[in-house]
VOPAGU-2260 file (C-alpha; in pm, 1 decimal, decimal comma):
REM VOPAGU-2260
SITE   aa  ch    i         X         Y         Z
SITE  MET   A    0       0,0       0,0       0,0
SITE  ASN   A    1     134,7     338,4    -103,0
SITE  LEU   A    2     141,7     602,3     168,7
SITE  GLU   A    3      51,7     899,0     -51,7
SITE  GLY   A    4    -143,0    1154,3     148,2
SITE  LYS   A    5      64,8    1093,9     461,5
SITE  LYS   A    6     289,9    1374,2     584,5
SITE  ALA   A    7     594,5    1356,4     811,2
SITE  ALA   A    8     843,8    1603,7     950,8
SITE  LEU   A    9    1213,4    1520,4     977,0
SITE  LEU   A   10    1378,8    1739,1    1240,1
SITE  VAL   A   11    1729,8    1872,8    1182,7
SITE  GLU   A   12    1992,4    2082,8    1354,5
SITE  ASP   A   13    2369,6    2103,2    1331,4
SITE  ASP   A   14    2561,2    1786,1    1418,7
SITE  TYR   A   15    2287,9    1548,0    1300,4
SITE  GLN   A   16    2392,8    1191,4    1218,1
SITE  GLU   A   17    2389,1    1163,6     837,5
SITE  LEU   A   18    2238,4     819,2     791,6
SITE  GLU   A   19    1981,8     869,0    1066,6
SITE  ALA   A   20    1841,3    1171,2     881,5
SITE  TRP   A   21    1878,3    1074,8     517,8
SITE  TYR   A   22    1769,6     710,4     543,0
SITE  PRO   A   23    1422,8     783,7     690,8
SITE  LEU   A   24    1381,4    1084,7     461,6
SITE  LEU   A   25    1442,6     880,2     146,7
SITE  ARG   A   26    1269,9     563,9     274,0
SITE  LEU   A   27     947,8     750,3     352,5
SITE  ARG   A   28     954,1     946,0      27,5
SITE  GLU   A   29     997,7     613,4    -153,6
SITE  GLU   A   30     668,3     503,9       7,8
SITE  GLY   A   31     492,1     818,9    -112,4
SITE  VAL   A   32     502,8    1009,3     216,8
SITE  SER   A   33     539,1    1386,5     186,2
SITE  VAL   A   34     838,2    1458,0     411,8
SITE  ILE   A   35     928,6    1811,0     513,3
SITE  VAL   A   36    1266,6    1891,2     665,8
SITE  VAL   A   37    1215,8    2107,9     973,5
SITE  GLY   A   38    1490,1    2309,5    1140,1
SITE  THR   A   39    1496,0    2507,5    1460,6
SITE  GLY   A   40    1485,8    2827,7    1258,7
SITE  ALA   A   41    1835,4    2935,1    1358,6
SITE  LYS   A   42    1927,8    2914,1     990,0
SITE  SER   A   43    1813,7    2736,3     674,1
SITE  THR   A   44    2099,2    2489,7     615,7
SITE  TYR   A   45    2235,0    2254,3     880,4
SITE  ALA   A   46    2558,7    2054,7     880,2
SITE  SER   A   47    2588,9    1693,6     988,6
SITE  LYS   A   48    2859,2    1567,1    1223,0
SITE  ARG   A   49    3080,8    1525,4     915,6
SITE  GLY   A   50    2974,6    1843,6     738,5
SITE  TYR   A   51    2707,9    1700,4     505,5
SITE  LEU   A   52    2451,3    1976,4     448,2
SITE  ILE   A   53    2073,6    1950,7     459,0
SITE  THR   A   54    1836,2    2237,9     388,3
SITE  ALA   A   55    1528,8    2288,2     600,9
SITE  ASP   A   56    1199,0    2350,4     426,3
SITE  CYS   A   57    1081,4    2555,2     723,2
SITE  ALA   A   58    1128,9    2630,4    1092,2
SITE  ALA   A   59     951,2    2433,9    1364,0
SITE  SER   A   60     746,6    2741,0    1458,2
SITE  ALA   A   61     590,9    2742,8    1109,0
SITE  VAL   A   62     466,6    2381,3    1115,3
SITE  ASP   A   63     105,3    2294,3    1190,5
SITE  PRO   A   64     130,1    1977,9    1404,2
SITE  GLY   A   65    -223,4    1885,6    1301,1
SITE  SER   A   66    -103,9    1843,2     942,1
SITE  LEU   A   67     146,5    1572,6    1036,9
SITE  ASP   A   68     112,1    1195,8    1061,3
SITE  ALA   A   69     462,4    1151,4    1201,5
SITE  VAL   A   70     771,5    1329,4    1323,4
SITE  ILE   A   71    1116,9    1172,4    1300,1
SITE  VAL   A   72    1408,3    1274,4    1524,7
SITE  PRO   A   73    1750,6    1161,3    1399,0
SITE  GLY   A   74    2044,2    1132,3    1633,0
SITE  GLY   A   75    2394,1    1264,6    1646,1
SITE  PHE   A   76    2430,8    1560,5    1878,1
SITE  ALA   A   77    2157,3    1755,7    1697,6
SITE  PRO   A   78    1886,4    1653,2    1947,2
SITE  ASP   A   79    2076,5    1832,3    2223,2
SITE  ARG   A   80    2047,4    2151,1    2014,1
SITE  MET   A   81    1686,9    2073,0    1914,8
SITE  ARG   A   82    1564,8    2041,3    2271,2
SITE  GLN   A   83    1683,1    2394,9    2341,4
SITE  CYS   A   84    1431,0    2520,9    2083,1
SITE  GLU   A   85    1090,6    2545,6    2251,9
SITE  ALA   A   86     905,5    2548,2    1917,1
SITE  MET   A   87    1066,7    2217,6    1821,1
SITE  VAL   A   88     994,0    2057,2    2158,3
SITE  ALA   A   89     634,0    2183,5    2140,0
SITE  LEU   A   90     597,4    2039,5    1788,8
SITE  VAL   A   91     709,7    1693,6    1901,4
SITE  ARG   A   92     483,3    1708,3    2208,1
SITE  SER   A   93     182,1    1819,8    2004,1
SITE  VAL   A   94     226,9    1546,7    1741,6
SITE  PHE   A   95     246,0    1289,5    2022,2
SITE  GLN   A   96     -62,0    1428,9    2200,1
SITE  ARG   A   97    -261,0    1397,4    1877,4
SITE  GLY   A   98    -181,9    1024,9    1875,9
SITE  LYS   A   99      46,7    1053,0    1575,3
SITE  ILE   A  100     382,7     879,1    1537,1
SITE  VAL   A  101     694,4    1011,4    1708,2
SITE  ALA   A  102    1005,4     820,4    1598,4
SITE  ALA   A  103    1352,4     878,8    1742,1
SITE  ILE   A  104    1682,7     704,7    1684,2
SITE  CYS   A  105    2011,5     712,6    1874,8
SITE  HIS   A  106    2036,3    1040,8    2071,1
SITE  GLY   A  107    1693,3    1140,4    1933,2
SITE  GLY   A  108    1548,2    1004,0    2255,7
SITE  TRP   A  109    1666,8    1323,8    2424,0
SITE  MET   A  110    1376,0    1498,9    2251,1
SITE  LEU   A  111    1133,0    1247,0    2402,1
SITE  CYS   A  112    1274,0    1329,5    2746,0
SITE  SER   A  113    1257,1    1705,8    2696,2
SITE  ALA   A  114     904,8    1690,4    2553,5
SITE  GLY   A  115     784,4    1481,8    2847,7
SITE  LEU   A  116     706,1    1180,6    2629,1
SITE  ALA   A  117     939,6     920,0    2777,7
SITE  ARG   A  118     737,5     879,5    3098,0
SITE  GLY   A  119     576,6     535,5    3106,2
SITE  LYS   A  120     715,8     439,7    2764,2
SITE  ARG   A  121     954,8     161,6    2668,0
SITE  VAL   A  122    1244,5     333,6    2489,8
SITE  THR   A  123    1574,1     236,2    2331,4
SITE  GLY   A  124    1851,7     450,7    2189,6
SITE  TRP   A  125    2223,2     512,3    2211,7
SITE  PRO   A  126    2351,9     374,1    2546,1
SITE  SER   A  127    2465,4     715,4    2673,7
SITE  ILE   A  128    2104,5     844,4    2693,5
SITE  ARG   A  129    1992,0     554,2    2915,5
SITE  ASP   A  130    2006,6     757,6    3237,9
SITE  ASP   A  131    1823,4    1050,7    3076,2
SITE  VAL   A  132    1541,1     820,5    2965,8
SITE  ARG   A  133    1516,7     661,0    3308,9
SITE  ASN   A  134    1527,6     999,6    3483,7
SITE  ALA   A  135    1245,4    1114,9    3255,3
SITE  GLY   A  136    1034,5     818,1    3369,1
SITE  GLY   A  137    1092,6     590,5    3072,0
SITE  GLU   A  138    1170,1     219,5    3077,5
SITE  TRP   A  139    1506,3     159,0    2908,7
SITE  VAL   A  140    1520,3    -134,8    2665,4
SITE  GLU   A  141    1877,2    -249,6    2612,0
SITE  ASP   A  142    1903,7    -508,9    2337,0
SITE  ARG   A  143    1632,7    -447,5    2074,5
SITE  GLU   A  144    1702,4    -281,7    1741,5
SITE  VAL   A  145    1361,5    -113,2    1739,2
SITE  VAL   A  146    1102,0     -62,1    2012,2
SITE  ARG   A  147     744,1      48,4    1952,8
SITE  ASP   A  148     532,1     154,7    2247,4
SITE  GLY   A  149     203,6     295,9    2126,0
SITE  ASN   A  150     279,8     585,9    1895,4
SITE  VAL   A  151     646,1     609,5    2000,6
SITE  ILE   A  152     908,8     426,4    1792,5
SITE  THR   A  153    1274,6     421,7    1894,9
SITE  ALA   A  154    1591,7     261,0    1763,9
SITE  ARG   A  155    1953,0     245,6    1878,2
SITE  ALA   A  156    2194,9     332,9    1597,7
SITE  PRO   A  157    2254,7     345,8    1218,4
SITE  ALA   A  158    2276,0     -34,2    1199,3
SITE  ASP   A  159    1910,2     -44,3    1311,3
SITE  LEU   A  160    1785,1     184,5    1032,7
SITE  PRO   A  161    1623,0     -93,4     823,7
SITE  ALA   A  162    1413,4    -207,8    1123,2
SITE  PHE   A  163    1343,6     154,4    1220,8
SITE  GLY   A  164    1224,3     236,1     868,7
SITE  ARG   A  165    1005,9     -75,8     849,3
SITE  GLU   A  166     840,3       4,5    1181,7
SITE  ILE   A  167     765,7     366,7    1083,5
SITE  VAL   A  168     615,3     250,1     752,1
SITE  ARG   A  169     411,1     -17,3     934,9
SITE  ALA   A  170     279,6     240,0    1183,2
SITE  LEU   A  171     185,6     482,1     903,5
SITE  ARG   A  172      -2,3     205,1     724,0
SITE  GLU   A  173    -195,2     124,1    1041,1
SITE  ALA   A  174    -284,3     488,6    1106,7
């Protein structure tokens, strides 16, 4: 089933992990999802950890959360910058509250913590965010490539991208 008519936001900031941004972006577009690249608004082009550039379509403050079926948070150190942007945190929280999909990989789980979404959820991610997830009230899952708890999907690292992509596509088909 093609996912035309579905819309997702991919969040970006400087120091994003290349594969964790580009893989979901291209995978979802391949399925027919309209994916917009959303930045904090600090600028229009953001550099990955290795300098690979991505251009934002708009700032988080300009996005209507009601128009989205999903939001994807890639890792790297970008989520630490993202969670300092109240508009971006509010966007993630609002998408979650509407029952839509919030997917985070690697350090992307920091956004779940800052948006208050980790509480009561089973979450995985990069091992260094384990304490943050637990302190935010989440249940840390150690050895699973992808974890889905309701409308929250998390994965650990670039090696888990195929499973992460499959689970996001599955969730969009079910929605």
